[in-house]
N, C-alpha and C positions, 0 to 999 in steps of 0.2 A: 515859693513852690510852685504854681501852675506858669508862674514867667519865664526858668528853667526847659521846661519843656517846650517842644516843636511846633507850631501850633495846630499839627493833625491831633497828637498827642492831647494837649489842652479842648480840643475838639472832644476829643475821644472820653479824657476824664467828664466833662461837663456830660456828657450823654447818658454816664454811668450817673455822676448824682443824680441828674434827673429820674431816669429809672429808679433807680434807689427810695428819692422820694417817693416815687408813686408806689410802688409795690411795701413803700410803708405805711402808704396809706391807706390802701387797698387791705390791709392786714385788720389795720385802726378799727375800718368801718367797719369788716369783718366782725370782727372779736365785738365790738356793740351792739351786732346783728342775735350774733351768737349768744349775748350775755340779756338779748328782750327775749329768746327762745327759750332760754333757761330761765327766765323770770316766769313766763307762761306756764312752762311744765311743772316749776315748782307751787305757781296758783293752782294748777290743773290738779296736782297730786296730793294736794293739800286738804280737800274736803276729805280724799278717800282717809287719809293718816287718821287726820279727826275724828270717820267714824268710824276706822279700827280702835284707835283707844278709850274710845265710847264703851265699843261693845266687851274689851278687854279688860277694861276700868269695873265696869258693872259683873261682869264674872265675877272678879275677885272679889267686891264687894261682898255680892250674894253668896258667896261661898265664906268668907271671912261671918257674917254674921250669922248662921245656922249655929248651933249648938255641937259644943264639941262634945258628942256621949261616948262614954267605953264599951268596948263590944259587950256584949254580954258571955257571960262564961256557958260554954259547951257543959248541956246535961247529959251525964253519965247512963247511957241503959242500964238496968240490971237486969238479969234471968237471960242473956240477949244468949244463943248459942250459937256455933256455924258449922253445916253440914253441907256436903260434898254432893249432890245432883249427880244420878248416874245417867247418860244419855238413852233413851230408848231405842230399843231395834226397830229397823223400820220395817212397814205391817206390810205384807207381800200380798197384791190381791189379785 
């Protein structure tokens, strides 16, 4: 295909292909660096996640171990009367 183009166009195509190769190469190296960064973030966050999981599991376990007690029935008091309190007059001094 290139032999049908003029020599200036052939040079342009070669430059374009060279530039594309460089862009692909740079993006691949950036991708590898990003994967390494992600791995570092995961390694840093993993102890925190494990710690929080242990705390949550221990609280769940403690709650599940408690004996399930029934609430005490409400005791009704007999001989209770309700009255109304009247406000007192202010004392003038």
